[in-house]
N, CA, C, O and CB atoms as a CASP TS submission, in Angstrom:
PFRMAT TS
TARGET T0000
AUTHOR 0000-0000-0000
METHOD Language model
MODEL 1
PARENT N/A
ATOM      1  N   MET     1      -3.600 -29.631  10.201  1.00  0.00           N
ATOM      2  CA  MET     1      -3.555 -29.059  10.963  1.00  0.00           C
ATOM      3  C   MET     1      -4.650 -27.648  10.246  1.00  0.00           C
ATOM      4  O   MET     1      -4.507 -27.064   9.172  1.00  0.00           O
ATOM      5  CB  MET     1      -2.072 -29.031  11.381  1.00  0.00           C
ATOM      6  N   SER     2      -5.583 -27.467  11.189  1.00  0.00           N
ATOM      7  CA  SER     2      -6.749 -26.333  10.645  1.00  0.00           C
ATOM      8  C   SER     2      -6.510 -25.073  10.889  1.00  0.00           C
ATOM      9  O   SER     2      -6.558 -24.750  12.076  1.00  0.00           O
ATOM     10  CB  SER     2      -8.101 -26.461  11.218  1.00  0.00           C
ATOM     11  N   ALA     3      -6.229 -24.137  10.001  1.00  0.00           N
ATOM     12  CA  ALA     3      -6.116 -23.050  10.038  1.00  0.00           C
ATOM     13  C   ALA     3      -6.549 -22.377  11.591  1.00  0.00           C
ATOM     14  O   ALA     3      -5.645 -21.735  12.125  1.00  0.00           O
ATOM     15  CB  ALA     3      -6.787 -22.685   8.902  1.00  0.00           C
ATOM     16  N   ALA     4      -7.529 -22.451  12.156  1.00  0.00           N
ATOM     17  CA  ALA     4      -7.724 -22.109  13.715  1.00  0.00           C
ATOM     18  C   ALA     4      -6.579 -22.464  14.430  1.00  0.00           C
ATOM     19  O   ALA     4      -5.870 -21.781  15.169  1.00  0.00           O
ATOM     20  CB  ALA     4      -8.920 -22.844  14.402  1.00  0.00           C
ATOM     21  N   ALA     5      -6.491 -23.882  14.029  1.00  0.00           N
ATOM     22  CA  ALA     5      -5.360 -24.676  14.941  1.00  0.00           C
ATOM     23  C   ALA     5      -4.351 -23.674  15.322  1.00  0.00           C
ATOM     24  O   ALA     5      -4.135 -23.120  16.400  1.00  0.00           O
ATOM     25  CB  ALA     5      -4.554 -25.954  14.127  1.00  0.00           C
ATOM     26  N   SER     6      -3.674 -23.559  13.943  1.00  0.00           N
ATOM     27  CA  SER     6      -2.102 -23.160  13.398  1.00  0.00           C
ATOM     28  C   SER     6      -2.515 -21.468  14.086  1.00  0.00           C
ATOM     29  O   SER     6      -1.635 -20.780  14.605  1.00  0.00           O
ATOM     30  CB  SER     6      -1.683 -23.349  11.069  1.00  0.00           C
ATOM     31  N   VAL     7      -3.743 -21.069  13.989  1.00  0.00           N
ATOM     32  CA  VAL     7      -3.425 -19.707  14.771  1.00  0.00           C
ATOM     33  C   VAL     7      -3.719 -19.620  16.204  1.00  0.00           C
ATOM     34  O   VAL     7      -3.492 -18.538  16.746  1.00  0.00           O
ATOM     35  CB  VAL     7      -4.185 -18.580  14.190  1.00  0.00           C
ATOM     36  N   SER     8      -4.201 -20.615  16.928  1.00  0.00           N
ATOM     37  CA  SER     8      -4.097 -20.661  18.034  1.00  0.00           C
ATOM     38  C   SER     8      -2.809 -20.815  18.823  1.00  0.00           C
ATOM     39  O   SER     8      -2.555 -20.310  19.917  1.00  0.00           O
ATOM     40  CB  SER     8      -4.811 -21.386  18.211  1.00  0.00           C
ATOM     41  N   ALA     9      -1.935 -21.709  17.977  1.00  0.00           N
ATOM     42  CA  ALA     9      -0.683 -22.268  18.148  1.00  0.00           C
ATOM     43  C   ALA     9       0.235 -20.814  18.282  1.00  0.00           C
ATOM     44  O   ALA     9       1.293 -20.746  18.909  1.00  0.00           O
ATOM     45  CB  ALA     9      -0.279 -23.365  16.814  1.00  0.00           C
ATOM     46  N   LEU    10      -0.126 -20.175  17.874  1.00  0.00           N
ATOM     47  CA  LEU    10       0.778 -18.790  17.601  1.00  0.00           C
ATOM     48  C   LEU    10       0.533 -18.064  18.667  1.00  0.00           C
ATOM     49  O   LEU    10       1.234 -17.053  18.690  1.00  0.00           O
ATOM     50  CB  LEU    10       0.448 -17.872  16.289  1.00  0.00           C
ATOM     51  N   PHE    11      -0.306 -18.193  19.717  1.00  0.00           N
ATOM     52  CA  PHE    11      -0.910 -17.482  20.860  1.00  0.00           C
ATOM     53  C   PHE    11       0.050 -18.200  21.740  1.00  0.00           C
ATOM     54  O   PHE    11       0.784 -17.460  22.396  1.00  0.00           O
ATOM     55  CB  PHE    11      -2.616 -17.639  21.178  1.00  0.00           C
ATOM     56  N   THR    12       0.215 -19.576  21.908  1.00  0.00           N
ATOM     57  CA  THR    12       0.720 -20.171  22.726  1.00  0.00           C
ATOM     58  C   THR    12       2.030 -20.705  22.867  1.00  0.00           C
ATOM     59  O   THR    12       2.607 -21.136  23.865  1.00  0.00           O
ATOM     60  CB  THR    12       0.094 -20.803  22.816  1.00  0.00           C
ATOM     61  N   LYS    13       2.403 -20.593  21.649  1.00  0.00           N
ATOM     62  CA  LYS    13       4.310 -20.242  21.463  1.00  0.00           C
ATOM     63  C   LYS    13       5.083 -19.933  20.176  1.00  0.00           C
ATOM     64  O   LYS    13       4.715 -20.260  19.047  1.00  0.00           O
ATOM     65  CB  LYS    13       5.206 -21.557  21.868  1.00  0.00           C
ATOM     66  N   GLU    14       6.128 -19.305  20.467  1.00  0.00           N
ATOM     67  CA  GLU    14       6.531 -18.936  19.231  1.00  0.00           C
ATOM     68  C   GLU    14       6.549 -19.928  18.043  1.00  0.00           C
ATOM     69  O   GLU    14       6.581 -21.107  18.394  1.00  0.00           O
ATOM     70  CB  GLU    14       7.720 -18.455  19.407  1.00  0.00           C
ATOM     71  N   PRO    15       6.538 -19.725  16.880  1.00  0.00           N
ATOM     72  CA  PRO    15       6.691 -20.757  16.042  1.00  0.00           C
ATOM     73  C   PRO    15       7.969 -20.820  15.028  1.00  0.00           C
ATOM     74  O   PRO    15       8.495 -19.857  14.470  1.00  0.00           O
ATOM     75  CB  PRO    15       5.508 -20.774  15.351  1.00  0.00           C
ATOM     76  N   SER    16       8.274 -21.960  14.946  1.00  0.00           N
ATOM     77  CA  SER    16       9.562 -21.891  14.155  1.00  0.00           C
ATOM     78  C   SER    16       9.561 -21.705  12.891  1.00  0.00           C
ATOM     79  O   SER    16      10.611 -21.399  12.327  1.00  0.00           O
ATOM     80  CB  SER    16      10.259 -22.901  14.249  1.00  0.00           C
ATOM     81  N   GLN    17       8.290 -21.865  12.142  1.00  0.00           N
ATOM     82  CA  GLN    17       8.055 -22.001  10.673  1.00  0.00           C
ATOM     83  C   GLN    17       6.131 -21.848  11.141  1.00  0.00           C
ATOM     84  O   GLN    17       5.444 -22.133  12.122  1.00  0.00           O
ATOM     85  CB  GLN    17       8.867 -23.872   9.760  1.00  0.00           C
ATOM     86  N   VAL    18       5.882 -21.184   9.662  1.00  0.00           N
ATOM     87  CA  VAL    18       4.368 -20.600   9.553  1.00  0.00           C
ATOM     88  C   VAL    18       4.328 -20.596   8.020  1.00  0.00           C
ATOM     89  O   VAL    18       5.276 -20.160   7.367  1.00  0.00           O
ATOM     90  CB  VAL    18       4.052 -18.920  10.310  1.00  0.00           C
ATOM     91  N   LYS    19       3.251 -21.073   7.473  1.00  0.00           N
ATOM     92  CA  LYS    19       2.751 -21.094   6.338  1.00  0.00           C
ATOM     93  C   LYS    19       2.653 -19.839   5.799  1.00  0.00           C
ATOM     94  O   LYS    19       2.310 -18.774   6.313  1.00  0.00           O
ATOM     95  CB  LYS    19       1.683 -21.691   6.352  1.00  0.00           C
ATOM     96  N   MET    20       2.979 -20.097   4.770  1.00  0.00           N
ATOM     97  CA  MET    20       2.510 -18.343   3.600  1.00  0.00           C
ATOM     98  C   MET    20       1.278 -17.837   3.634  1.00  0.00           C
ATOM     99  O   MET    20       1.058 -16.637   3.798  1.00  0.00           O
ATOM    100  CB  MET    20       2.532 -18.469   1.795  1.00  0.00           C
ATOM    101  N   THR    21       0.032 -19.065   3.420  1.00  0.00           N
ATOM    102  CA  THR    21      -1.078 -18.959   3.415  1.00  0.00           C
ATOM    103  C   THR    21      -1.913 -18.739   5.285  1.00  0.00           C
ATOM    104  O   THR    21      -3.135 -18.604   5.346  1.00  0.00           O
ATOM    105  CB  THR    21      -1.372 -20.230   2.492  1.00  0.00           C
ATOM    106  N   THR    22      -1.270 -18.739   6.273  1.00  0.00           N
ATOM    107  CA  THR    22      -1.578 -18.275   7.265  1.00  0.00           C
ATOM    108  C   THR    22      -0.742 -17.285   7.454  1.00  0.00           C
ATOM    109  O   THR    22      -1.433 -16.470   8.065  1.00  0.00           O
ATOM    110  CB  THR    22      -1.682 -19.064   8.129  1.00  0.00           C
ATOM    111  N   LEU    23       0.259 -16.848   7.328  1.00  0.00           N
ATOM    112  CA  LEU    23       0.758 -15.334   7.363  1.00  0.00           C
ATOM    113  C   LEU    23      -0.141 -14.711   6.730  1.00  0.00           C
ATOM    114  O   LEU    23      -0.879 -13.964   7.371  1.00  0.00           O
ATOM    115  CB  LEU    23       2.098 -14.976   6.752  1.00  0.00           C
ATOM    116  N   ALA    24      -0.324 -14.868   5.206  1.00  0.00           N
ATOM    117  CA  ALA    24      -1.523 -14.142   4.707  1.00  0.00           C
ATOM    118  C   ALA    24      -2.773 -13.758   5.778  1.00  0.00           C
ATOM    119  O   ALA    24      -2.958 -12.666   6.315  1.00  0.00           O
ATOM    120  CB  ALA    24      -2.092 -15.048   3.584  1.00  0.00           C
ATOM    121  N   ALA    25      -3.506 -14.886   5.911  1.00  0.00           N
ATOM    122  CA  ALA    25      -5.075 -14.749   6.628  1.00  0.00           C
ATOM    123  C   ALA    25      -4.605 -14.271   7.789  1.00  0.00           C
ATOM    124  O   ALA    25      -5.631 -13.894   8.356  1.00  0.00           O
ATOM    125  CB  ALA    25      -6.114 -16.188   6.882  1.00  0.00           C
ATOM    126  N   LEU    26      -3.751 -14.061   8.460  1.00  0.00           N
ATOM    127  CA  LEU    26      -3.260 -13.357   9.803  1.00  0.00           C
ATOM    128  C   LEU    26      -3.293 -11.615   9.216  1.00  0.00           C
ATOM    129  O   LEU    26      -4.115 -10.853   9.725  1.00  0.00           O
ATOM    130  CB  LEU    26      -1.358 -14.041  10.370  1.00  0.00           C
ATOM    131  N   CYS    27      -2.252 -11.067   8.036  1.00  0.00           N
ATOM    132  CA  CYS    27      -2.185  -9.979   7.930  1.00  0.00           C
ATOM    133  C   CYS    27      -3.198  -9.401   7.159  1.00  0.00           C
ATOM    134  O   CYS    27      -3.262  -8.191   6.941  1.00  0.00           O
ATOM    135  CB  CYS    27      -1.146  -9.767   7.623  1.00  0.00           C
ATOM    136  N   THR    28      -4.371 -10.627   6.538  1.00  0.00           N
ATOM    137  CA  THR    28      -5.560  -9.897   6.394  1.00  0.00           C
ATOM    138  C   THR    28      -6.367  -9.515   7.666  1.00  0.00           C
ATOM    139  O   THR    28      -6.752  -8.387   7.973  1.00  0.00           O
ATOM    140  CB  THR    28      -6.372 -10.638   5.547  1.00  0.00           C
ATOM    141  N   ALA    29      -6.539 -10.622   8.313  1.00  0.00           N
ATOM    142  CA  ALA    29      -7.456 -10.127   9.472  1.00  0.00           C
ATOM    143  C   ALA    29      -6.955  -9.125  10.621  1.00  0.00           C
ATOM    144  O   ALA    29      -7.677  -8.528  11.419  1.00  0.00           O
ATOM    145  CB  ALA    29      -7.904 -11.339  10.190  1.00  0.00           C
ATOM    146  N   LEU    30      -5.921  -9.088  10.551  1.00  0.00           N
ATOM    147  CA  LEU    30      -5.080  -7.566  11.125  1.00  0.00           C
ATOM    148  C   LEU    30      -4.863  -6.262  10.590  1.00  0.00           C
ATOM    149  O   LEU    30      -4.405  -5.197  11.004  1.00  0.00           O
ATOM    150  CB  LEU    30      -3.808  -7.741  11.295  1.00  0.00           C
ATOM    151  N   GLU    31      -5.435  -6.787   9.332  1.00  0.00           N
ATOM    152  CA  GLU    31      -5.056  -5.449   8.504  1.00  0.00           C
ATOM    153  C   GLU    31      -3.518  -4.468   8.593  1.00  0.00           C
ATOM    154  O   GLU    31      -3.428  -3.258   8.805  1.00  0.00           O
ATOM    155  CB  GLU    31      -6.216  -4.458   8.967  1.00  0.00           C
ATOM    156  N   CYS    32      -2.621  -5.279   8.397  1.00  0.00           N
ATOM    157  CA  CYS    32      -1.425  -5.270   8.710  1.00  0.00           C
ATOM    158  C   CYS    32      -0.393  -5.849   7.548  1.00  0.00           C
ATOM    159  O   CYS    32      -0.964  -6.338   6.574  1.00  0.00           O
ATOM    160  CB  CYS    32      -1.404  -5.950   9.925  1.00  0.00           C
ATOM    161  N   THR    33       0.649  -5.853   7.535  1.00  0.00           N
ATOM    162  CA  THR    33       2.309  -6.292   6.525  1.00  0.00           C
ATOM    163  C   THR    33       2.510  -7.256   7.367  1.00  0.00           C
ATOM    164  O   THR    33       2.179  -7.186   8.550  1.00  0.00           O
ATOM    165  CB  THR    33       3.926  -5.089   6.376  1.00  0.00           C
ATOM    166  N   PRO    34       3.360  -8.757   6.559  1.00  0.00           N
ATOM    167  CA  PRO    34       3.872  -9.426   7.087  1.00  0.00           C
ATOM    168  C   PRO    34       5.137  -8.784   8.064  1.00  0.00           C
ATOM    169  O   PRO    34       5.506  -9.479   9.011  1.00  0.00           O
ATOM    170  CB  PRO    34       4.057 -10.250   6.173  1.00  0.00           C
ATOM    171  N   ASN    35       5.820  -7.411   7.819  1.00  0.00           N
ATOM    172  CA  ASN    35       6.730  -7.078   8.527  1.00  0.00           C
ATOM    173  C   ASN    35       6.736  -6.134  10.129  1.00  0.00           C
ATOM    174  O   ASN    35       7.608  -5.648  10.849  1.00  0.00           O
ATOM    175  CB  ASN    35       7.324  -6.553   7.564  1.00  0.00           C
ATOM    176  N   ASP    36       4.714  -6.258  10.159  1.00  0.00           N
ATOM    177  CA  ASP    36       4.174  -5.808  11.471  1.00  0.00           C
ATOM    178  C   ASP    36       4.461  -7.172  12.313  1.00  0.00           C
ATOM    179  O   ASP    36       4.906  -6.994  13.447  1.00  0.00           O
ATOM    180  CB  ASP    36       2.449  -5.300  11.406  1.00  0.00           C
ATOM    181  N   LEU    37       4.280  -8.361  11.934  1.00  0.00           N
ATOM    182  CA  LEU    37       4.308  -9.659  12.636  1.00  0.00           C
ATOM    183  C   LEU    37       5.457 -10.264  12.807  1.00  0.00           C
ATOM    184  O   LEU    37       5.752 -11.002  13.747  1.00  0.00           O
ATOM    185  CB  LEU    37       3.584 -10.537  12.083  1.00  0.00           C
ATOM    186  N   ILE    38       6.205  -9.923  11.788  1.00  0.00           N
ATOM    187  CA  ILE    38       7.626 -10.688  12.120  1.00  0.00           C
ATOM    188  C   ILE    38       8.515  -9.777  12.348  1.00  0.00           C
ATOM    189  O   ILE    38       8.687  -8.752  11.688  1.00  0.00           O
ATOM    190  CB  ILE    38       8.231 -11.599  11.035  1.00  0.00           C
ATOM    191  N   GLU    39       9.440 -10.333  13.833  1.00  0.00           N
ATOM    192  CA  GLU    39      10.697  -9.460  14.553  1.00  0.00           C
ATOM    193  C   GLU    39      11.949 -11.022  13.783  1.00  0.00           C
ATOM    194  O   GLU    39      11.844 -12.249  13.775  1.00  0.00           O
ATOM    195  CB  GLU    39      10.471  -9.209  17.159  1.00  0.00           C
ATOM    196  N   VAL    40      13.058  -9.979  13.232  1.00  0.00           N
ATOM    197  CA  VAL    40      13.848 -10.775  12.577  1.00  0.00           C
ATOM    198  C   VAL    40      15.371 -10.358  13.584  1.00  0.00           C
ATOM    199  O   VAL    40      15.834  -9.243  13.344  1.00  0.00           O
ATOM    200  CB  VAL    40      13.782 -10.409  10.761  1.00  0.00           C
ATOM    201  N   ASP    41      16.031 -11.118  14.540  1.00  0.00           N
ATOM    202  CA  ASP    41      16.806 -10.922  15.520  1.00  0.00           C
ATOM    203  C   ASP    41      18.294 -11.126  14.576  1.00  0.00           C
ATOM    204  O   ASP    41      18.989 -12.129  14.415  1.00  0.00           O
ATOM    205  CB  ASP    41      16.433 -11.976  16.851  1.00  0.00           C
ATOM    206  N   THR    42      18.440  -9.681  14.031  1.00  0.00           N
ATOM    207  CA  THR    42      19.800  -9.349  13.273  1.00  0.00           C
ATOM    208  C   THR    42      21.395  -9.223  13.932  1.00  0.00           C
ATOM    209  O   THR    42      22.399  -8.897  13.299  1.00  0.00           O
ATOM    210  CB  THR    42      19.527  -8.001  12.696  1.00  0.00           C
ATOM    211  N   THR    43      21.330  -9.528  15.171  1.00  0.00           N
ATOM    212  CA  THR    43      22.207  -9.635  16.021  1.00  0.00           C
ATOM    213  C   THR    43      23.323 -10.545  15.534  1.00  0.00           C
ATOM    214  O   THR    43      22.883 -11.611  15.104  1.00  0.00           O
ATOM    215  CB  THR    43      21.621 -10.007  17.162  1.00  0.00           C
ATOM    216  N   PRO    44      24.571 -10.430  15.484  1.00  0.00           N
ATOM    217  CA  PRO    44      25.723 -10.646  14.289  1.00  0.00           C
ATOM    218  C   PRO    44      25.865 -12.257  15.842  1.00  0.00           C
ATOM    219  O   PRO    44      25.443 -11.895  16.940  1.00  0.00           O
ATOM    220  CB  PRO    44      27.618  -8.755  13.835  1.00  0.00           C
ATOM    221  N   VAL    45      26.232 -13.273  15.790  1.00  0.00           N
ATOM    222  CA  VAL    45      26.473 -14.378  16.158  1.00  0.00           C
ATOM    223  C   VAL    45      27.838 -14.585  16.476  1.00  0.00           C
ATOM    224  O   VAL    45      28.437 -14.833  15.429  1.00  0.00           O
ATOM    225  CB  VAL    45      26.032 -15.142  15.344  1.00  0.00           C
ATOM    226  N   GLU    46      28.745 -14.594  17.646  1.00  0.00           N
ATOM    227  CA  GLU    46      29.664 -14.929  18.347  1.00  0.00           C
ATOM    228  C   GLU    46      30.157 -15.883  18.127  1.00  0.00           C
ATOM    229  O   GLU    46      29.530 -16.836  18.591  1.00  0.00           O
ATOM    230  CB  GLU    46      29.487 -14.923  19.279  1.00  0.00           C
ATOM    231  N   ARG    47      31.832 -16.368  17.148  1.00  0.00           N
ATOM    232  CA  ARG    47      32.148 -17.592  16.787  1.00  0.00           C
ATOM    233  C   ARG    47      32.917 -18.017  17.531  1.00  0.00           C
ATOM    234  O   ARG    47      33.862 -17.244  17.688  1.00  0.00           O
ATOM    235  CB  ARG    47      32.532 -17.759  15.710  1.00  0.00           C
ATOM    236  N   PRO    48      33.004 -19.310  18.345  1.00  0.00           N
ATOM    237  CA  PRO    48      34.396 -19.681  19.239  1.00  0.00           C
ATOM    238  C   PRO    48      35.645 -19.209  18.149  1.00  0.00           C
ATOM    239  O   PRO    48      35.753 -19.199  16.923  1.00  0.00           O
ATOM    240  CB  PRO    48      34.523 -21.682  19.683  1.00  0.00           C
ATOM    241  N   ILE    49      36.463 -18.850  19.226  1.00  0.00           N
ATOM    242  CA  ILE    49      37.679 -18.896  18.274  1.00  0.00           C
ATOM    243  C   ILE    49      38.688 -20.546  18.463  1.00  0.00           C
ATOM    244  O   ILE    49      39.240 -21.172  19.367  1.00  0.00           O
ATOM    245  CB  ILE    49      38.745 -17.335  18.773  1.00  0.00           C
ATOM    246  N   THR    50      38.419 -20.689  16.722  1.00  0.00           N
ATOM    247  CA  THR    50      38.962 -22.176  16.627  1.00  0.00           C
ATOM    248  C   THR    50      40.471 -22.011  16.545  1.00  0.00           C
ATOM    249  O   THR    50      40.644 -20.895  16.055  1.00  0.00           O
ATOM    250  CB  THR    50      38.374 -23.053  15.258  1.00  0.00           C
ATOM    251  N   PRO    51      41.804 -22.656  16.820  1.00  0.00           N
ATOM    252  CA  PRO    51      42.820 -22.550  16.201  1.00  0.00           C
ATOM    253  C   PRO    51      43.435 -22.985  14.747  1.00  0.00           C
ATOM    254  O   PRO    51      42.964 -23.743  13.899  1.00  0.00           O
ATOM    255  CB  PRO    51      43.312 -22.894  16.933  1.00  0.00           C
ATOM    256  N   PRO    52      44.486 -22.340  14.757  1.00  0.00           N
ATOM    257  CA  PRO    52      44.376 -22.198  12.914  1.00  0.00           C
ATOM    258  C   PRO    52      44.969 -23.999  12.655  1.00  0.00           C
ATOM    259  O   PRO    52      45.678 -24.804  13.258  1.00  0.00           O
ATOM    260  CB  PRO    52      45.948 -20.491  11.942  1.00  0.00           C
ATOM    261  N   ARG    53      44.432 -23.965  11.810  1.00  0.00           N
ATOM    262  CA  ARG    53      44.805 -25.457  11.422  1.00  0.00           C
ATOM    263  C   ARG    53      46.652 -25.622  10.963  1.00  0.00           C
ATOM    264  O   ARG    53      47.312 -24.869  10.246  1.00  0.00           O
ATOM    265  CB  ARG    53      43.656 -25.897   9.878  1.00  0.00           C
ATOM    266  N   PRO    54      47.062 -26.797  11.639  1.00  0.00           N
ATOM    267  CA  PRO    54      48.641 -26.960  11.055  1.00  0.00           C
ATOM    268  C   PRO    54      48.819 -27.414   9.524  1.00  0.00           C
ATOM    269  O   PRO    54      48.329 -28.381   8.941  1.00  0.00           O
ATOM    270  CB  PRO    54      49.451 -28.156  11.951  1.00  0.00           C
ATOM    271  N   VAL    55      49.811 -26.248   8.989  1.00  0.00           N
ATOM    272  CA  VAL    55      50.121 -26.743   7.726  1.00  0.00           C
ATOM    273  C   VAL    55      51.054 -27.841   7.576  1.00  0.00           C
ATOM    274  O   VAL    55      52.196 -27.958   8.021  1.00  0.00           O
ATOM    275  CB  VAL    55      50.557 -25.770   7.020  1.00  0.00           C
ATOM    276  N   VAL    56      50.202 -28.801   6.706  1.00  0.00           N
ATOM    277  CA  VAL    56      51.327 -30.198   6.496  1.00  0.00           C
ATOM    278  C   VAL    56      52.115 -30.193   5.182  1.00  0.00           C
ATOM    279  O   VAL    56      51.740 -30.339   4.018  1.00  0.00           O
ATOM    280  CB  VAL    56      50.470 -31.761   6.444  1.00  0.00           C
ATOM    281  N   ASP    57      53.300 -29.985   5.715  1.00  0.00           N
ATOM    282  CA  ASP    57      54.418 -30.268   4.254  1.00  0.00           C
ATOM    283  C   ASP    57      54.340 -31.385   3.510  1.00  0.00           C
ATOM    284  O   ASP    57      54.254 -32.577   3.806  1.00  0.00           O
ATOM    285  CB  ASP    57      55.923 -30.377   4.568  1.00  0.00           C
ATOM    286  N   VAL    58      54.391 -30.687   2.300  1.00  0.00           N
ATOM    287  CA  VAL    58      54.329 -31.914   0.957  1.00  0.00           C
ATOM    288  C   VAL    58      55.284 -31.987   0.357  1.00  0.00           C
ATOM    289  O   VAL    58      55.425 -31.342  -0.681  1.00  0.00           O
ATOM    290  CB  VAL    58      53.407 -31.802  -0.167  1.00  0.00           C
ATOM    291  N   PRO    59      56.188 -32.771   0.823  1.00  0.00           N
ATOM    292  CA  PRO    59      57.453 -33.152   0.009  1.00  0.00           C
ATOM    293  C   PRO    59      57.454 -32.605  -1.831  1.00  0.00           C
ATOM    294  O   PRO    59      56.773 -33.089  -2.735  1.00  0.00           O
ATOM    295  CB  PRO    59      57.502 -35.022   0.138  1.00  0.00           C
ATOM    296  N   GLN    60      58.268 -31.685  -1.901  1.00  0.00           N
ATOM    297  CA  GLN    60      58.152 -30.554  -3.303  1.00  0.00           C
ATOM    298  C   GLN    60      58.562 -31.807  -4.545  1.00  0.00           C
ATOM    299  O   GLN    60      57.908 -31.704  -5.583  1.00  0.00           O
ATOM    300  CB  GLN    60      59.706 -28.815  -3.242  1.00  0.00           C
ATOM    301  N   ALA    61      59.401 -32.745  -4.496  1.00  0.00           N
ATOM    302  CA  ALA    61      59.528 -33.597  -5.640  1.00  0.00           C
ATOM    303  C   ALA    61      57.873 -34.650  -6.085  1.00  0.00           C
ATOM    304  O   ALA    61      57.439 -34.942  -7.199  1.00  0.00           O
ATOM    305  CB  ALA    61      60.975 -34.648  -5.150  1.00  0.00           C
ATOM    306  N   ALA    62      57.327 -34.975  -4.728  1.00  0.00           N
ATOM    307  CA  ALA    62      56.074 -35.464  -5.071  1.00  0.00           C
ATOM    308  C   ALA    62      54.582 -34.214  -5.714  1.00  0.00           C
ATOM    309  O   ALA    62      53.792 -34.163  -6.657  1.00  0.00           O
ATOM    310  CB  ALA    62      55.737 -36.247  -3.582  1.00  0.00           C
ATOM    311  N   SER    63      54.856 -33.570  -4.732  1.00  0.00           N
ATOM    312  CA  SER    63      54.115 -32.428  -5.628  1.00  0.00           C
ATOM    313  C   SER    63      54.364 -31.555  -7.124  1.00  0.00           C
ATOM    314  O   SER    63      53.702 -30.728  -7.752  1.00  0.00           O
ATOM    315  CB  SER    63      54.099 -31.476  -4.786  1.00  0.00           C
ATOM    316  N   ALA    64      55.536 -32.147  -7.287  1.00  0.00           N
ATOM    317  CA  ALA    64      56.020 -31.171  -8.515  1.00  0.00           C
ATOM    318  C   ALA    64      55.543 -32.213  -9.750  1.00  0.00           C
ATOM    319  O   ALA    64      54.888 -31.842 -10.724  1.00  0.00           O
ATOM    320  CB  ALA    64      58.000 -30.744  -8.522  1.00  0.00           C
ATOM    321  N   ARG    65      56.042 -33.707  -9.491  1.00  0.00           N
ATOM    322  CA  ARG    65      55.318 -34.528 -10.685  1.00  0.00           C
ATOM    323  C   ARG    65      53.877 -34.983 -10.567  1.00  0.00           C
ATOM    324  O   ARG    65      53.259 -35.380 -11.555  1.00  0.00           O
ATOM    325  CB  ARG    65      56.060 -35.799 -10.930  1.00  0.00           C
ATOM    326  N   GLY    66      53.463 -34.939  -9.626  1.00  0.00           N
ATOM    327  CA  GLY    66      52.066 -35.394  -9.300  1.00  0.00           C
ATOM    328  C   GLY    66      52.070 -36.740  -9.580  1.00  0.00           C
ATOM    329  O   GLY    66      53.207 -37.207  -9.519  1.00  0.00           O
ATOM    330  N   ARG    67      51.213 -37.534  -9.866  1.00  0.00           N
ATOM    331  CA  ARG    67      50.970 -38.969  -9.781  1.00  0.00           C
ATOM    332  C   ARG    67      51.757 -39.681 -10.609  1.00  0.00           C
ATOM    333  O   ARG    67      51.488 -39.594 -11.807  1.00  0.00           O
ATOM    334  CB  ARG    67      49.678 -39.320 -10.045  1.00  0.00           C
ATOM    335  N   SER    68      52.828 -40.490 -10.223  1.00  0.00           N
ATOM    336  CA  SER    68      53.083 -41.603 -11.091  1.00  0.00           C
ATOM    337  C   SER    68      52.576 -42.360 -11.290  1.00  0.00           C
ATOM    338  O   SER    68      51.733 -42.810 -10.514  1.00  0.00           O
ATOM    339  CB  SER    68      53.754 -42.112 -11.035  1.00  0.00           C
ATOM    340  N   MET    69      52.913 -42.979 -12.696  1.00  0.00           N
ATOM    341  CA  MET    69      52.071 -44.462 -13.859  1.00  0.00           C
ATOM    342  C   MET    69      53.114 -45.217 -13.177  1.00  0.00           C
ATOM    343  O   MET    69      54.192 -44.927 -12.657  1.00  0.00           O
ATOM    344  CB  MET    69      52.130 -44.524 -16.160  1.00  0.00           C
ATOM    345  N   PRO    70      52.293 -46.509 -13.388  1.00  0.00           N
ATOM    346  CA  PRO    70      53.074 -47.828 -13.071  1.00  0.00           C
ATOM    347  C   PRO    70      54.091 -47.877 -14.718  1.00  0.00           C
ATOM    348  O   PRO    70      53.977 -47.281 -15.790  1.00  0.00           O
ATOM    349  CB  PRO    70      51.692 -49.488 -12.759  1.00  0.00           C
ATOM    350  N   PRO    71      55.094 -48.952 -14.162  1.00  0.00           N
ATOM    351  CA  PRO    71      55.915 -49.002 -15.470  1.00  0.00           C
ATOM    352  C   PRO    71      55.175 -50.216 -16.823  1.00  0.00           C
ATOM    353  O   PRO    71      54.360 -51.055 -16.439  1.00  0.00           O
ATOM    354  CB  PRO    71      57.666 -49.586 -14.878  1.00  0.00           C
ATOM    355  N   LEU    72      55.387 -50.185 -17.624  1.00  0.00           N
ATOM    356  CA  LEU    72      54.667 -50.654 -18.700  1.00  0.00           C
ATOM    357  C   LEU    72      55.517 -51.991 -19.238  1.00  0.00           C
ATOM    358  O   LEU    72      55.109 -52.633 -20.206  1.00  0.00           O
ATOM    359  CB  LEU    72      54.490 -49.439 -19.813  1.00  0.00           C
TER
END
């Protein structure tokens, strides 16, 4: 994609990514900084409440011994 096409795409839709060279060219042409062009939404995202995972009971004897060896 040419630089002109990249700039044209910025006018028609919000980009998901911008090459640093394109950003630098825009900043030079507009005499601004990247902070003037990029707006970052810092609103915290609400996470759905998930039920706690059930605790699995591990038998004490198995966890104390660890893995047993086969008979020799």
